NUTIBA-634991 format. One record per atom (N, C-alpha, C, O): x, y, z; residue in one letter; residue number from 1; atom name. Coordinates in nm, 2 decimals. Example, Ala and Ser with C-alpha at 12.3 -4.5 7.8 and 13.67 -1.06 7.14 Angstrom:
BEGIN
xx=1.32&yy=-0.57&zz=0.78&drendo=A&midren=1&kolfi=N
xx=1.23&yy=-0.45&zz=0.78&drendo=A&midren=1&kolfi=CA
xx=1.32&yy=-0.33&zz=0.78&drendo=A&midren=1&kolfi=C
xx=1.42&yy=-0.33&zz=0.85&drendo=A&midren=1&kolfi=O
xx=1.28&yy=-0.22&zz=0.71&drendo=S&midren=2&kolfi=N
xx=1.37&yy=-0.11&zz=0.71&drendo=S&midren=2&kolfi=CA
xx=1.29&yy=0.00&zz=0.79&drendo=S&midren=2&kolfi=C
xx=1.34&yy=0.11&zz=0.80&drendo=S&midren=2&kolfi=O
This chain:
BEGIN
xx=10.53&yy=10.17&zz=10.96&drendo=X&midren=1&kolfi=N
xx=10.52&yy=10.00&zz=10.95&drendo=X&midren=1&kolfi=CA
xx=10.36&yy=9.98&zz=11.00&drendo=X&midren=1&kolfi=C
xx=10.29&yy=9.90&zz=10.95&drendo=X&midren=1&kolfi=O
xx=10.33&yy=10.05&zz=11.10&drendo=X&midren=2&kolfi=N
xx=10.20&yy=10.00&zz=11.16&drendo=X&midren=2&kolfi=CA
xx=10.09&yy=10.03&zz=11.06&drendo=X&midren=2&kolfi=C
xx=9.99&yy=9.96&zz=11.06&drendo=X&midren=2&kolfi=O
xx=10.09&yy=10.14&zz=10.98&drendo=X&midren=3&kolfi=N
xx=9.96&yy=10.16&zz=10.88&drendo=X&midren=3&kolfi=CA
xx=9.96&yy=10.03&zz=10.81&drendo=X&midren=3&kolfi=C
xx=9.86&yy=9.95&zz=10.83&drendo=X&midren=3&kolfi=O
xx=10.09&yy=9.98&zz=10.71&drendo=X&midren=4&kolfi=N
xx=10.06&yy=9.84&zz=10.64&drendo=X&midren=4&kolfi=CA
xx=10.02&yy=9.73&zz=10.71&drendo=X&midren=4&kolfi=C
xx=9.95&yy=9.65&zz=10.66&drendo=X&midren=4&kolfi=O
xx=10.07&yy=9.74&zz=10.85&drendo=X&midren=5&kolfi=N
xx=10.00&yy=9.62&zz=10.91&drendo=X&midren=5&kolfi=CA
xx=9.87&yy=9.61&zz=10.96&drendo=X&midren=5&kolfi=C
xx=9.80&yy=9.51&zz=10.96&drendo=X&midren=5&kolfi=O
xx=9.83&yy=9.72&zz=10.99&drendo=X&midren=6&kolfi=N
xx=9.67&yy=9.75&zz=11.01&drendo=X&midren=6&kolfi=CA
xx=9.60&yy=9.73&zz=10.87&drendo=X&midren=6&kolfi=C
xx=9.49&yy=9.68&zz=10.86&drendo=X&midren=6&kolfi=O
xx=9.66&yy=9.77&zz=10.79&drendo=X&midren=7&kolfi=N
xx=9.57&yy=9.74&zz=10.65&drendo=X&midren=7&kolfi=CA
xx=9.59&yy=9.62&zz=10.63&drendo=X&midren=7&kolfi=C
xx=9.50&yy=9.57&zz=10.56&drendo=X&midren=7&kolfi=O
xx=9.71&yy=9.51&zz=10.67&drendo=X&midren=8&kolfi=N
xx=9.69&yy=9.35&zz=10.61&drendo=X&midren=8&kolfi=CA
xx=9.57&yy=9.32&zz=10.72&drendo=X&midren=8&kolfi=C
xx=9.47&yy=9.25&zz=10.70&drendo=X&midren=8&kolfi=O
xx=9.58&yy=9.37&zz=10.82&drendo=X&midren=9&kolfi=N
xx=9.47&yy=9.30&zz=10.95&drendo=X&midren=9&kolfi=CA
xx=9.32&yy=9.34&zz=10.87&drendo=X&midren=9&kolfi=C
xx=9.22&yy=9.27&zz=10.86&drendo=X&midren=9&kolfi=O
xx=9.33&yy=9.45&zz=10.84&drendo=X&midren=10&kolfi=N
xx=9.20&yy=9.47&zz=10.78&drendo=X&midren=10&kolfi=CA
xx=9.13&yy=9.41&zz=10.67&drendo=X&midren=10&kolfi=C
xx=9.01&yy=9.38&zz=10.66&drendo=X&midren=10&kolfi=O
xx=9.23&yy=9.39&zz=10.57&drendo=X&midren=11&kolfi=N
xx=9.22&yy=9.29&zz=10.47&drendo=X&midren=11&kolfi=CA
xx=9.18&yy=9.15&zz=10.52&drendo=X&midren=11&kolfi=C
xx=9.06&yy=9.11&zz=10.49&drendo=X&midren=11&kolfi=O
xx=9.27&yy=9.08&zz=10.60&drendo=X&midren=12&kolfi=N
xx=9.21&yy=8.96&zz=10.66&drendo=X&midren=12&kolfi=CA
xx=9.09&yy=8.98&zz=10.72&drendo=X&midren=12&kolfi=C
xx=9.00&yy=8.89&zz=10.70&drendo=X&midren=12&kolfi=O
xx=9.05&yy=9.08&zz=10.79&drendo=X&midren=13&kolfi=N
xx=8.95&yy=9.08&zz=10.86&drendo=X&midren=13&kolfi=CA
xx=8.81&yy=9.10&zz=10.75&drendo=X&midren=13&kolfi=C
xx=8.69&yy=9.05&zz=10.78&drendo=X&midren=13&kolfi=O
xx=8.83&yy=9.15&zz=10.66&drendo=X&midren=14&kolfi=N
xx=8.73&yy=9.18&zz=10.56&drendo=X&midren=14&kolfi=CA
xx=8.70&yy=9.05&zz=10.49&drendo=X&midren=14&kolfi=C
xx=8.59&yy=9.01&zz=10.46&drendo=X&midren=14&kolfi=O
xx=8.83&yy=8.98&zz=10.47&drendo=X&midren=15&kolfi=N
xx=8.81&yy=8.83&zz=10.39&drendo=X&midren=15&kolfi=CA
xx=8.73&yy=8.73&zz=10.50&drendo=X&midren=15&kolfi=C
xx=8.64&yy=8.67&zz=10.45&drendo=X&midren=15&kolfi=O
xx=8.76&yy=8.73&zz=10.59&drendo=X&midren=16&kolfi=N
xx=8.66&yy=8.67&zz=10.70&drendo=X&midren=16&kolfi=CA
xx=8.53&yy=8.68&zz=10.71&drendo=X&midren=16&kolfi=C
xx=8.46&yy=8.59&zz=10.75&drendo=X&midren=16&kolfi=O
xx=8.50&yy=8.81&zz=10.68&drendo=X&midren=17&kolfi=N
xx=8.36&yy=8.88&zz=10.70&drendo=X&midren=17&kolfi=CA
xx=8.31&yy=8.84&zz=10.54&drendo=X&midren=17&kolfi=C
xx=8.19&yy=8.88&zz=10.51&drendo=X&midren=17&kolfi=O
xx=8.37&yy=8.78&zz=10.46&drendo=X&midren=18&kolfi=N
xx=8.31&yy=8.78&zz=10.33&drendo=X&midren=18&kolfi=CA
xx=8.32&yy=8.88&zz=10.22&drendo=X&midren=18&kolfi=C
xx=8.27&yy=8.87&zz=10.10&drendo=X&midren=18&kolfi=O
xx=8.38&yy=8.98&zz=10.27&drendo=X&midren=19&kolfi=N
xx=8.41&yy=9.11&zz=10.18&drendo=X&midren=19&kolfi=CA
xx=8.54&yy=9.12&zz=10.14&drendo=X&midren=19&kolfi=C
xx=8.59&yy=9.23&zz=10.14&drendo=X&midren=19&kolfi=O
xx=8.62&yy=9.01&zz=10.09&drendo=X&midren=20&kolfi=N
xx=8.76&yy=8.99&zz=10.06&drendo=X&midren=20&kolfi=CA
xx=8.76&yy=9.07&zz=9.92&drendo=X&midren=20&kolfi=C
xx=8.66&yy=9.10&zz=9.85&drendo=X&midren=20&kolfi=O
xx=8.91&yy=9.09&zz=9.89&drendo=X&midren=21&kolfi=N
xx=8.92&yy=9.16&zz=9.76&drendo=X&midren=21&kolfi=CA
xx=9.01&yy=9.05&zz=9.69&drendo=X&midren=21&kolfi=C
xx=9.06&yy=8.96&zz=9.76&drendo=X&midren=21&kolfi=O
xx=9.02&yy=9.08&zz=9.53&drendo=X&midren=22&kolfi=N
xx=9.07&yy=8.98&zz=9.44&drendo=X&midren=22&kolfi=CA
xx=9.25&yy=9.00&zz=9.50&drendo=X&midren=22&kolfi=C
xx=9.30&yy=9.08&zz=9.58&drendo=X&midren=22&kolfi=O
xx=9.29&yy=8.91&zz=9.45&drendo=X&midren=23&kolfi=N
xx=9.46&yy=8.90&zz=9.47&drendo=X&midren=23&kolfi=CA
xx=9.53&yy=9.02&zz=9.42&drendo=X&midren=23&kolfi=C
xx=9.61&yy=9.09&zz=9.50&drendo=X&midren=23&kolfi=O
xx=9.51&yy=9.05&zz=9.31&drendo=X&midren=24&kolfi=N
xx=9.58&yy=9.19&zz=9.28&drendo=X&midren=24&kolfi=CA
xx=9.56&yy=9.31&zz=9.33&drendo=X&midren=24&kolfi=C
xx=9.64&yy=9.40&zz=9.34&drendo=X&midren=24&kolfi=O
xx=9.40&yy=9.32&zz=9.36&drendo=X&midren=25&kolfi=N
xx=9.39&yy=9.45&zz=9.43&drendo=X&midren=25&kolfi=CA
xx=9.40&yy=9.45&zz=9.58&drendo=X&midren=25&kolfi=C
xx=9.40&yy=9.55&zz=9.64&drendo=X&midren=25&kolfi=O
xx=9.41&yy=9.30&zz=9.65&drendo=X&midren=26&kolfi=N
xx=9.47&yy=9.33&zz=9.76&drendo=X&midren=26&kolfi=CA
xx=9.61&yy=9.34&zz=9.79&drendo=X&midren=26&kolfi=C
xx=9.64&yy=9.38&zz=9.90&drendo=X&midren=26&kolfi=O
xx=9.69&yy=9.31&zz=9.70&drendo=X&midren=27&kolfi=N
xx=9.82&yy=9.36&zz=9.69&drendo=X&midren=27&kolfi=CA
xx=9.85&yy=9.51&zz=9.68&drendo=X&midren=27&kolfi=C
xx=9.93&yy=9.58&zz=9.75&drendo=X&midren=27&kolfi=O
xx=9.77&yy=9.56&zz=9.58&drendo=X&midren=28&kolfi=N
xx=9.77&yy=9.71&zz=9.57&drendo=X&midren=28&kolfi=CA
xx=9.72&yy=9.78&zz=9.69&drendo=X&midren=28&kolfi=C
xx=9.78&yy=9.88&zz=9.73&drendo=X&midren=28&kolfi=O
xx=9.62&yy=9.74&zz=9.75&drendo=X&midren=29&kolfi=N
xx=9.58&yy=9.81&zz=9.87&drendo=X&midren=29&kolfi=CA
xx=9.67&yy=9.83&zz=9.98&drendo=X&midren=29&kolfi=C
xx=9.68&yy=9.93&zz=10.05&drendo=X&midren=29&kolfi=O
xx=9.76&yy=9.70&zz=9.99&drendo=X&midren=30&kolfi=N
xx=9.85&yy=9.71&zz=10.09&drendo=X&midren=30&kolfi=CA
xx=9.98&yy=9.76&zz=10.05&drendo=X&midren=30&kolfi=C
xx=10.06&yy=9.79&zz=10.14&drendo=X&midren=30&kolfi=O
xx=10.02&yy=9.78&zz=9.92&drendo=X&midren=31&kolfi=N
xx=10.14&yy=9.86&zz=9.89&drendo=X&midren=31&kolfi=CA
xx=10.13&yy=10.00&zz=9.89&drendo=X&midren=31&kolfi=C
xx=10.22&yy=10.07&zz=9.90&drendo=X&midren=31&kolfi=O
xx=9.97&yy=10.04&zz=9.88&drendo=X&midren=32&kolfi=N
xx=9.94&yy=10.19&zz=9.89&drendo=X&midren=32&kolfi=CA
xx=9.94&yy=10.23&zz=10.03&drendo=X&midren=32&kolfi=C
xx=9.97&yy=10.35&zz=10.07&drendo=X&midren=32&kolfi=O
xx=9.92&yy=10.13&zz=10.10&drendo=X&midren=33&kolfi=N
xx=9.91&yy=10.16&zz=10.26&drendo=X&midren=33&kolfi=CA
xx=10.09&yy=10.18&zz=10.30&drendo=X&midren=33&kolfi=C
xx=10.12&yy=10.25&zz=10.39&drendo=X&midren=33&kolfi=O
xx=10.18&yy=10.11&zz=10.24&drendo=X&midren=34&kolfi=N
xx=10.31&yy=10.12&zz=10.26&drendo=X&midren=34&kolfi=CA
xx=10.39&yy=10.22&zz=10.21&drendo=X&midren=34&kolfi=C
xx=10.51&yy=10.23&zz=10.25&drendo=X&midren=34&kolfi=O
xx=10.33&yy=10.32&zz=10.10&drendo=X&midren=35&kolfi=N
xx=10.41&yy=10.41&zz=10.04&drendo=X&midren=35&kolfi=CA
xx=10.43&yy=10.51&zz=10.14&drendo=X&midren=35&kolfi=C
xx=10.36&yy=10.51&zz=10.24&drendo=X&midren=35&kolfi=O
xx=10.55&yy=10.61&zz=10.13&drendo=X&midren=36&kolfi=N
xx=10.57&yy=10.72&zz=10.21&drendo=X&midren=36&kolfi=CA
xx=10.46&yy=10.83&zz=10.18&drendo=X&midren=36&kolfi=C
xx=10.38&yy=10.82&zz=10.08&drendo=X&midren=36&kolfi=O
xx=10.44&yy=10.93&zz=10.28&drendo=X&midren=37&kolfi=N
xx=10.35&yy=11.04&zz=10.28&drendo=X&midren=37&kolfi=CA
xx=10.35&yy=11.12&zz=10.15&drendo=X&midren=37&kolfi=C
xx=10.45&yy=11.10&zz=10.08&drendo=X&midren=37&kolfi=O
xx=10.29&yy=11.19&zz=10.11&drendo=X&midren=38&kolfi=N
xx=10.27&yy=11.28&zz=10.01&drendo=X&midren=38&kolfi=CA
xx=10.36&yy=11.39&zz=10.01&drendo=X&midren=38&kolfi=C
xx=10.39&yy=11.42&zz=10.12&drendo=X&midren=38&kolfi=O
xx=10.41&yy=11.46&zz=9.89&drendo=X&midren=39&kolfi=N
xx=10.51&yy=11.57&zz=9.91&drendo=X&midren=39&kolfi=CA
xx=10.45&yy=11.72&zz=9.95&drendo=X&midren=39&kolfi=C
xx=10.51&yy=11.83&zz=9.98&drendo=X&midren=39&kolfi=O
xx=10.30&yy=11.68&zz=9.95&drendo=X&midren=40&kolfi=N
xx=10.22&yy=11.83&zz=10.00&drendo=X&midren=40&kolfi=CA
xx=10.25&yy=11.83&zz=10.16&drendo=X&midren=40&kolfi=C
xx=10.27&yy=11.95&zz=10.20&drendo=X&midren=40&kolfi=O
xx=10.26&yy=11.73&zz=10.23&drendo=X&midren=41&kolfi=N
xx=10.31&yy=11.73&zz=10.37&drendo=X&midren=41&kolfi=CA
xx=10.39&yy=11.85&zz=10.39&drendo=X&midren=41&kolfi=C
xx=10.36&yy=11.91&zz=10.49&drendo=X&midren=41&kolfi=O
xx=10.49&yy=11.89&zz=10.33&drendo=X&midren=42&kolfi=N
xx=10.59&yy=12.00&zz=10.36&drendo=X&midren=42&kolfi=CA
xx=10.52&yy=12.11&zz=10.32&drendo=X&midren=42&kolfi=C
xx=10.53&yy=12.20&zz=10.40&drendo=X&midren=42&kolfi=O
xx=10.46&yy=12.12&zz=10.23&drendo=X&midren=43&kolfi=N
xx=10.37&yy=12.24&zz=10.20&drendo=X&midren=43&kolfi=CA
xx=10.29&yy=12.28&zz=10.28&drendo=X&midren=43&kolfi=C
xx=10.28&yy=12.40&zz=10.29&drendo=X&midren=43&kolfi=O
xx=10.21&yy=12.20&zz=10.36&drendo=X&midren=44&kolfi=N
xx=10.10&yy=12.23&zz=10.46&drendo=X&midren=44&kolfi=CA
xx=10.19&yy=12.25&zz=10.60&drendo=X&midren=44&kolfi=C
xx=10.15&yy=12.30&zz=10.70&drendo=X&midren=44&kolfi=O
xx=10.28&yy=12.21&zz=10.59&drendo=X&midren=45&kolfi=N
xx=10.38&yy=12.25&zz=10.71&drendo=X&midren=45&kolfi=CA
xx=10.41&yy=12.39&zz=10.74&drendo=X&midren=45&kolfi=C
xx=10.44&yy=12.43&zz=10.85&drendo=X&midren=45&kolfi=O
xx=10.41&yy=12.45&zz=10.62&drendo=X&midren=46&kolfi=N
xx=10.48&yy=12.58&zz=10.57&drendo=X&midren=46&kolfi=CA
xx=10.41&yy=12.69&zz=10.67&drendo=X&midren=46&kolfi=C
xx=10.47&yy=12.79&zz=10.72&drendo=X&midren=46&kolfi=O
xx=10.27&yy=12.64&zz=10.68&drendo=X&midren=47&kolfi=N
xx=10.20&yy=12.75&zz=10.76&drendo=X&midren=47&kolfi=CA
xx=10.22&yy=12.75&zz=10.90&drendo=X&midren=47&kolfi=C
xx=10.20&yy=12.85&zz=10.97&drendo=X&midren=47&kolfi=O
xx=10.28&yy=12.64&zz=10.94&drendo=X&midren=48&kolfi=N
xx=10.30&yy=12.66&zz=11.11&drendo=X&midren=48&kolfi=CA
xx=10.48&yy=12.70&zz=11.11&drendo=X&midren=48&kolfi=C
xx=10.53&yy=12.72&zz=11.22&drendo=X&midren=48&kolfi=O
xx=10.55&yy=12.70&zz=11.00&drendo=X&midren=49&kolfi=N
xx=10.68&yy=12.73&zz=11.02&drendo=X&midren=49&kolfi=CA
xx=10.77&yy=12.60&zz=11.05&drendo=X&midren=49&kolfi=C
xx=10.88&yy=12.60&zz=11.10&drendo=X&midren=49&kolfi=O
xx=10.71&yy=12.51&zz=11.01&drendo=X&midren=50&kolfi=N
xx=10.78&yy=12.37&zz=11.04&drendo=X&midren=50&kolfi=CA
xx=10.84&yy=12.29&zz=10.92&drendo=X&midren=50&kolfi=C
xx=10.89&yy=12.18&zz=10.93&drendo=X&midren=50&kolfi=O
xx=10.84&yy=12.37&zz=10.81&drendo=X&midren=51&kolfi=N
xx=10.86&yy=12.31&zz=10.67&drendo=X&midren=51&kolfi=CA
xx=11.00&yy=12.26&zz=10.66&drendo=X&midren=51&kolfi=C
xx=11.03&yy=12.20&zz=10.56&drendo=X&midren=51&kolfi=O
xx=11.08&yy=12.29&zz=10.76&drendo=X&midren=52&kolfi=N
xx=11.24&yy=12.22&zz=10.77&drendo=X&midren=52&kolfi=CA
xx=11.21&yy=12.09&zz=10.85&drendo=X&midren=52&kolfi=C
xx=11.28&yy=12.00&zz=10.81&drendo=X&midren=52&kolfi=O
xx=11.14&yy=12.07&zz=10.95&drendo=X&midren=53&kolfi=N
xx=11.11&yy=11.96&zz=11.00&drendo=X&midren=53&kolfi=CA
xx=11.06&yy=11.86&zz=10.93&drendo=X&midren=53&kolfi=C
xx=11.10&yy=11.74&zz=10.93&drendo=X&midren=53&kolfi=O
xx=10.94&yy=11.90&zz=10.85&drendo=X&midren=54&kolfi=N
xx=10.87&yy=11.83&zz=10.77&drendo=X&midren=54&kolfi=CA
xx=10.94&yy=11.78&zz=10.66&drendo=X&midren=54&kolfi=C
xx=10.92&yy=11.66&zz=10.63&drendo=X&midren=54&kolfi=O
xx=11.01&yy=11.85&zz=10.58&drendo=X&midren=55&kolfi=N
xx=11.10&yy=11.81&zz=10.47&drendo=X&midren=55&kolfi=CA
xx=11.18&yy=11.68&zz=10.52&drendo=X&midren=55&kolfi=C
xx=11.18&yy=11.57&zz=10.46&drendo=X&midren=55&kolfi=O
xx=11.25&yy=11.71&zz=10.65&drendo=X&midren=56&kolfi=N
xx=11.31&yy=11.59&zz=10.69&drendo=X&midren=56&kolfi=CA
xx=11.28&yy=11.47&zz=10.73&drendo=X&midren=56&kolfi=C
xx=11.35&yy=11.37&zz=10.71&drendo=X&midren=56&kolfi=O
xx=11.14&yy=11.48&zz=10.79&drendo=X&midren=57&kolfi=N
xx=11.05&yy=11.37&zz=10.82&drendo=X&midren=57&kolfi=CA
xx=11.02&yy=11.30&zz=10.65&drendo=X&midren=57&kolfi=C
xx=11.03&yy=11.18&zz=10.63&drendo=X&midren=57&kolfi=O
xx=10.98&yy=11.38&zz=10.56&drendo=X&midren=58&kolfi=N
xx=10.97&yy=11.31&zz=10.42&drendo=X&midren=58&kolfi=CA
xx=11.07&yy=11.25&zz=10.36&drendo=X&midren=58&kolfi=C
xx=11.05&yy=11.15&zz=10.29&drendo=X&midren=58&kolfi=O
xx=11.20&yy=11.32&zz=10.38&drendo=X&midren=59&kolfi=N
xx=11.33&yy=11.23&zz=10.35&drendo=X&midren=59&kolfi=CA
xx=11.35&yy=11.14&zz=10.39&drendo=X&midren=59&kolfi=C
xx=11.37&yy=11.05&zz=10.31&drendo=X&midren=59&kolfi=O
xx=11.33&yy=11.12&zz=10.55&drendo=X&midren=60&kolfi=N
xx=11.36&yy=10.97&zz=10.62&drendo=X&midren=60&kolfi=CA
xx=11.27&yy=10.89&zz=10.57&drendo=X&midren=60&kolfi=C
xx=11.31&yy=10.78&zz=10.54&drendo=X&midren=60&kolfi=O
xx=11.14&yy=10.92&zz=10.56&drendo=X&midren=61&kolfi=N
xx=11.05&yy=10.81&zz=10.51&drendo=X&midren=61&kolfi=CA
xx=11.06&yy=10.79&zz=10.38&drendo=X&midren=61&kolfi=C
xx=11.02&yy=10.68&zz=10.33&drendo=X&midren=61&kolfi=O
xx=11.11&yy=10.86&zz=10.30&drendo=X&midren=62&kolfi=N
xx=11.14&yy=10.81&zz=10.16&drendo=X&midren=62&kolfi=CA
xx=11.24&yy=10.73&zz=10.17&drendo=X&midren=62&kolfi=C
xx=11.23&yy=10.62&zz=10.10&drendo=X&midren=62&kolfi=O
xx=11.35&yy=10.75&zz=10.24&drendo=X&midren=63&kolfi=N
xx=11.47&yy=10.65&zz=10.24&drendo=X&midren=63&kolfi=CA
xx=11.43&yy=10.52&zz=10.29&drendo=X&midren=63&kolfi=C
xx=11.43&yy=10.42&zz=10.23&drendo=X&midren=63&kolfi=O
xx=11.39&yy=10.55&zz=10.40&drendo=X&midren=64&kolfi=N
xx=11.32&yy=10.40&zz=10.48&drendo=X&midren=64&kolfi=CA
xx=11.24&yy=10.32&zz=10.37&drendo=X&midren=64&kolfi=C
xx=11.27&yy=10.20&zz=10.34&drendo=X&midren=64&kolfi=O
xx=11.15&yy=10.39&zz=10.32&drendo=X&midren=65&kolfi=N
xx=11.03&yy=10.30&zz=10.22&drendo=X&midren=65&kolfi=CA
xx=11.13&yy=10.22&zz=10.10&drendo=X&midren=65&kolfi=C
xx=11.09&yy=10.11&zz=10.05&drendo=X&midren=65&kolfi=O
xx=11.25&yy=10.28&zz=10.06&drendo=X&midren=66&kolfi=N
xx=11.31&yy=10.20&zz=9.96&drendo=X&midren=66&kolfi=CA
xx=11.33&yy=10.04&zz=10.03&drendo=X&midren=66&kolfi=C
xx=11.32&yy=9.95&zz=9.96&drendo=X&midren=66&kolfi=O
xx=11.36&yy=10.02&zz=10.16&drendo=X&midren=67&kolfi=N
xx=11.38&yy=9.93&zz=10.21&drendo=X&midren=67&kolfi=CA
xx=11.24&yy=9.83&zz=10.26&drendo=X&midren=67&kolfi=C
xx=11.23&yy=9.71&zz=10.24&drendo=X&midren=67&kolfi=O
xx=11.16&yy=9.91&zz=10.31&drendo=X&midren=68&kolfi=N
xx=11.01&yy=9.85&zz=10.35&drendo=X&midren=68&kolfi=CA
xx=10.91&yy=9.80&zz=10.23&drendo=X&midren=68&kolfi=C
xx=10.82&yy=9.72&zz=10.24&drendo=X&midren=68&kolfi=O
xx=10.96&yy=9.88&zz=10.11&drendo=X&midren=69&kolfi=N
xx=10.85&yy=9.85&zz=10.01&drendo=X&midren=69&kolfi=CA
xx=10.93&yy=9.75&zz=9.94&drendo=X&midren=69&kolfi=C
xx=10.87&yy=9.66&zz=9.88&drendo=X&midren=69&kolfi=O
xx=11.05&yy=9.74&zz=9.93&drendo=X&midren=70&kolfi=N
xx=11.11&yy=9.60&zz=9.86&drendo=X&midren=70&kolfi=CA
xx=11.07&yy=9.46&zz=9.94&drendo=X&midren=70&kolfi=C
xx=11.03&yy=9.35&zz=9.89&drendo=X&midren=70&kolfi=O
xx=11.08&yy=9.49&zz=10.07&drendo=X&midren=71&kolfi=N
xx=11.05&yy=9.35&zz=10.17&drendo=X&midren=71&kolfi=CA
xx=10.91&yy=9.36&zz=10.14&drendo=X&midren=71&kolfi=C
xx=10.88&yy=9.25&zz=10.10&drendo=X&midren=71&kolfi=O
xx=10.80&yy=9.43&zz=10.12&drendo=X&midren=72&kolfi=N
xx=10.68&yy=9.43&zz=10.13&drendo=X&midren=72&kolfi=CA
xx=10.62&yy=9.35&zz=10.00&drendo=X&midren=72&kolfi=C
xx=10.53&yy=9.28&zz=10.00&drendo=X&midren=72&kolfi=O
xx=10.70&yy=9.38&zz=9.90&drendo=X&midren=73&kolfi=N
xx=10.70&yy=9.36&zz=9.75&drendo=X&midren=73&kolfi=CA
xx=10.70&yy=9.21&zz=9.74&drendo=X&midren=73&kolfi=C
xx=10.61&yy=9.14&zz=9.70&drendo=X&midren=73&kolfi=O
xx=10.85&yy=9.17&zz=9.80&drendo=X&midren=74&kolfi=N
xx=10.88&yy=9.03&zz=9.81&drendo=X&midren=74&kolfi=CA
xx=10.80&yy=8.94&zz=9.89&drendo=X&midren=74&kolfi=C
xx=10.79&yy=8.82&zz=9.85&drendo=X&midren=74&kolfi=O
xx=10.73&yy=8.98&zz=10.01&drendo=X&midren=75&kolfi=N
xx=10.66&yy=8.90&zz=10.06&drendo=X&midren=75&kolfi=CA
xx=10.52&yy=8.89&zz=10.01&drendo=X&midren=75&kolfi=C
xx=10.44&yy=8.81&zz=10.05&drendo=X&midren=75&kolfi=O
xx=10.50&yy=8.97&zz=9.93&drendo=X&midren=76&kolfi=N
xx=10.33&yy=8.98&zz=9.87&drendo=X&midren=76&kolfi=CA
xx=10.33&yy=8.90&zz=9.75&drendo=X&midren=76&kolfi=C
xx=10.23&yy=8.84&zz=9.71&drendo=X&midren=76&kolfi=O
xx=10.46&yy=8.90&zz=9.68&drendo=X&midren=77&kolfi=N
xx=10.44&yy=8.85&zz=9.52&drendo=X&midren=77&kolfi=CA
xx=10.50&yy=8.70&zz=9.53&drendo=X&midren=77&kolfi=C
xx=10.50&yy=8.63&zz=9.43&drendo=X&midren=77&kolfi=O
């Protein structure tokens, strides 16, 4: 939840500086920051033997994103 909030702050800051994005692009940037991590996260963790923990983290992030993405879409649109 921190990454999307930082992204919103950056979008607002760039808008104040005159480097703002168009409406649809602004929404796309914020929603892209709100999606869960990529599935390669688990593959990369295999090198250190933490694939089980990484897959659990990925599962929890995906489940939580069901709620948070719907709230973000509701607030942005």
